[in-house]
C-alpha positions as CSV (number, residue, x, y, z in Angstrom):
1,M,116.0,104.6,121.6
2,K,118.6,104.5,118.8
3,R,119.1,107.1,116.0
4,L,120.4,106.5,112.6
5,G,120.5,110.0,110.9
6,D,116.8,110.9,110.4
7,V,115.5,107.5,111.5
8,I,114.7,107.2,115.2
9,I,114.2,103.7,116.4
10,L,112.0,103.4,119.3
11,E,112.6,100.5,121.9
12,L,109.2,99.7,123.6
13,P,109.2,96.9,126.2
14,A,106.3,94.4,125.5
15,T,104.8,90.9,126.5
16,L,104.2,89.0,123.2
17,M,102.5,85.6,123.7
18,G,103.7,85.4,127.3
19,T,107.3,86.2,126.5
20,P,109.0,89.6,127.3
21,S,110.3,91.4,124.3
22,V,111.1,94.7,122.7
23,I,109.3,96.1,119.6
24,H,110.6,98.8,117.5
25,P,108.2,101.5,116.0
26,V,110.2,104.2,114.0
27,A,110.0,107.9,113.7
28,L,111.1,109.6,110.6
29,V,112.4,113.2,111.0
30,G,111.3,115.3,108.0
31,P,111.8,118.9,107.2
32,D,111.0,121.6,110.0
33,H,111.6,118.7,112.5
34,I,108.1,117.1,111.5
35,L,107.8,113.5,112.6
36,T,106.4,110.5,110.7
37,L,105.5,107.7,113.1
38,V,105.7,104.2,111.7
39,D,103.5,101.9,113.7
40,T,102.3,102.6,117.2
41,G,102.8,99.4,119.4
42,L,100.4,97.7,121.6
43,P,97.4,99.2,123.3
44,G,98.5,101.5,126.3
45,M,101.8,102.4,124.8
46,L,101.2,106.0,124.3
47,D,103.3,107.3,127.3
48,A,106.3,105.0,126.3
49,I,106.2,106.4,122.8
50,I,106.2,109.9,124.4
51,G,109.2,109.0,126.5
52,E,111.3,107.6,123.6
53,L,110.6,110.7,121.5
54,H,111.6,112.8,124.3
55,A,114.9,110.9,124.6
56,A,115.6,111.9,121.1
57,D,114.6,115.6,121.9
58,F,111.3,115.5,120.1
59,T,107.6,115.9,121.4
60,L,104.5,113.8,120.4
61,G,103.1,117.1,119.1
62,Q,105.7,116.9,116.2
63,V,104.0,113.8,114.8
64,R,102.1,114.8,111.8
65,R,101.4,111.5,110.2
66,V,101.4,107.7,111.2
67,I,102.3,105.2,108.5
68,V,100.9,101.6,109.4
69,T,103.1,98.9,108.0
70,H,100.1,96.4,108.7
71,H,97.0,96.1,111.1
72,D,98.3,93.5,113.5
73,L,97.5,94.7,117.1
74,D,101.2,95.0,118.3
75,H,101.4,97.6,115.3
76,I,98.2,99.6,115.6
77,G,97.2,99.0,119.3
78,S,98.1,102.7,120.3
79,L,97.1,104.2,116.9
80,E,93.8,105.7,118.1
81,A,95.5,107.2,121.1
82,V,98.1,108.8,118.9
83,V,95.8,110.2,116.5
84,H,93.5,111.5,119.3
85,A,96.5,113.2,120.9
86,T,98.1,114.8,117.8
87,G,95.6,114.8,114.9
88,A,98.0,113.2,112.9
89,E,96.9,111.7,109.4
90,V,97.1,107.9,109.0
91,W,98.5,106.3,105.8
92,A,98.3,102.7,105.0
93,L,98.9,100.5,101.8
94,E,95.5,100.3,99.9
95,P,94.7,96.5,100.6
96,E,95.3,97.3,104.3
97,V,93.2,100.2,104.6
98,P,89.7,98.3,105.5
99,Y,91.4,96.6,108.3
100,V,92.8,99.8,109.7
101,T,89.4,101.6,109.5
102,G,87.6,98.6,111.0
103,E,85.5,97.9,107.9
104,R,87.0,94.3,108.0
105,R,87.6,92.1,110.8
106,A,91.4,91.8,111.8
107,Q,92.7,88.9,109.5
108,K,94.3,86.8,112.2
109,L,91.4,86.9,114.8
110,P,89.3,83.7,115.1
111,S,86.0,83.8,113.5
112,P,83.2,85.1,115.6
113,E,81.8,81.7,116.2
114,Q,85.3,80.4,117.1
115,A,85.8,83.5,119.4
116,Q,82.5,82.6,121.3
117,A,83.5,79.1,121.9
118,M,87.0,80.2,123.2
119,L,85.3,82.8,125.5
120,A,83.2,80.1,126.9
121,D,86.3,78.4,128.2
122,P,86.7,79.5,131.9
123,D,90.5,78.5,131.5
124,L,91.2,80.8,128.5
125,N,94.3,82.8,128.9
126,P,93.5,86.4,130.2
127,V,95.5,88.0,127.5
128,M,93.7,86.2,124.7
129,R,90.3,86.8,126.6
130,A,91.1,90.6,126.5
131,M,92.2,90.4,122.9
132,L,88.9,88.7,121.9
133,T,86.6,91.1,123.9
134,R,88.3,94.5,123.2
135,E,86.8,96.8,120.6
136,P,88.5,96.8,117.2
137,V,90.9,99.6,116.2
138,R,89.0,101.9,114.0
139,V,90.7,104.9,112.6
140,P,90.3,106.9,109.4
141,V,92.9,106.6,106.7
142,S,93.9,109.7,105.2
143,R,95.9,108.4,102.3
144,A,95.9,105.0,100.7
145,L,99.5,104.1,99.7
146,R,100.6,102.2,96.6
147,D,103.8,100.4,95.9
148,G,106.6,102.7,94.6
149,D,104.9,105.8,96.2
150,L,107.6,108.5,97.3
151,L,106.8,110.1,100.6
152,P,108.4,113.1,102.2
153,G,112.2,112.8,102.3
154,Q,112.1,110.6,99.1
155,V,111.1,107.5,101.4
156,R,109.8,104.9,99.0
157,V,106.8,102.6,99.7
158,I,107.5,98.9,98.9
159,A,104.6,96.6,98.9
160,T,105.4,93.4,101.0
161,P,102.4,91.3,101.2
162,G,102.3,87.9,102.9
163,H,102.2,88.6,106.6
164,T,99.2,90.5,105.8
165,P,97.5,91.3,102.3
166,G,98.6,95.0,102.6
167,H,101.9,94.8,104.4
168,L,104.3,97.5,103.4
169,S,107.9,98.3,104.1
170,L,109.8,101.5,103.7
171,L,113.3,102.3,102.1
172,V,114.9,105.6,103.5
173,P,117.3,106.9,101.0
174,G,119.7,108.6,103.5
175,G,121.9,105.6,104.5
176,N,119.7,103.1,102.5
177,I,117.8,102.1,105.6
178,L,115.0,99.5,105.1
179,I,112.2,99.6,107.7
180,S,110.9,96.1,107.2
181,G,107.8,95.9,109.6
182,D,107.1,92.2,110.0
183,A,108.4,91.1,106.5
184,L,111.7,90.4,108.1
185,T,112.8,89.5,111.7
186,S,116.1,89.4,113.5
187,Q,117.9,88.3,116.5
188,D,121.1,89.8,118.0
189,G,121.9,91.4,114.6
190,A,121.3,88.2,112.6
191,L,118.5,88.5,109.9
192,H,115.6,86.0,109.6
193,G,112.4,85.8,107.6
194,P,109.0,86.5,108.6
195,L,107.5,84.5,111.7
196,S,105.8,81.6,109.9
197,R,103.1,81.0,112.5
198,A,102.0,84.5,112.2
199,T,102.2,84.7,108.3
200,P,98.9,83.2,106.6
201,D,100.5,83.5,103.3
202,L,104.0,82.2,103.6
203,P,104.8,81.7,100.1
204,G,103.8,85.4,99.3
205,A,105.9,86.5,102.2
206,H,108.9,84.8,100.9
207,D,108.4,86.3,97.4
208,S,108.4,89.7,99.4
209,V,111.8,88.8,101.0
210,R,113.3,88.0,97.5
211,R,111.8,91.4,96.2
212,L,113.5,93.4,99.1
213,A,116.8,91.5,98.4
214,Q,116.8,93.4,95.0
215,E,117.2,96.7,97.0
216,D,120.3,98.4,97.7
217,V,120.3,98.0,101.7
218,Q,122.8,99.1,103.9
219,T,120.8,98.8,107.3
220,I,117.6,97.1,108.2
221,V,115.3,97.8,111.0
222,T,113.0,94.9,111.9
223,Y,110.0,95.4,114.3
224,H,110.9,92.5,116.1
225,G,114.6,92.2,116.7
226,G,115.7,96.0,116.0
227,V,118.7,96.9,113.9
228,V,120.7,94.8,111.4
229,S,123.8,96.5,110.5
230,D,126.7,94.0,109.9
231,D,126.3,93.3,106.1
232,A,122.7,93.8,106.2
233,G,122.4,93.8,102.4
234,G,124.5,90.6,102.3
235,Q,122.5,88.9,104.9
236,L,119.3,89.7,103.1
237,R,120.4,88.5,99.8
238,A,121.6,85.2,101.5
239,L,118.2,84.8,103.2
240,A,116.3,85.2,99.9
241,A,118.5,82.6,98.2
242,S,117.9,80.2,101.0
243,L,114.2,80.4,100.4
244,D,114.7,79.2,96.9
245,S,116.5,76.0,98.2
C-alpha cells in the first residue's frame, strides 16, 4: 500500500498470463472518510483488498462506491464480492455499462463457438479453462458516467477509449494525480503506452494517450506498474509525441 494524500494505492499480488505481477486498484478518500474504490482486482481478491485498506487505517465498510475503469476481468473480478459486502454503488462510463452488467459478453473473450472448440482441447491451460467456464460478472450500475463528469472531491472523469470502448481515467485535483487504468502502463517508474496485445483499438488508445498528455499531470498511477512520479507529465508528453512518429 502507498498513499499520496487522499489517493490510496493498493498493491495486490497477481498472476497474469502465467507471470507473477502486482496490480494497483485505488481507493479515493472523500469527506467523512468515505471511500471510493477504483477497480477491484481479480476474482478472490476481497481479503487482499481488506488487508490493504486496513494498512491505510480504513475498513471495507467505508467503501460507498466503486468506479470501474473498464470491464476486463483483472479489474472487475472481485466487484460482485465488494458490492455484496458493502452495498456500494457501481459507476462506469456509459459505453462500458452493458459489459459490467453482463448484458454484453466481455469484449476480449473468444466467441462462444471459439470457446467451445478451445474447451474441447484436453491440453488447454487450466487458467484459460477456468476463465472460459466461469459465470460472467453481472453487477447493476447505479450511475452511467460521461466524459468531463465531476465526482466527489472534484475528481474529473476522462474518457480514454481504445483498450475497451468505455475505458475511463480519473484526474484527482489534489496533486494532479492521474489514475490511468490500462490507458497507460509503466515499469520501474518509466511510463509506457497501453499493452498492444490486449488493446483491440490501438489507434483509438493512442488518441487517448495524446488526450491525456494535454492535462496538467504531476503523478500517474498505472494499474500495471504502479506510481510514476519522476517528471510524470514530461514522460506523458514524450510518450504522446512518440506515437505521432
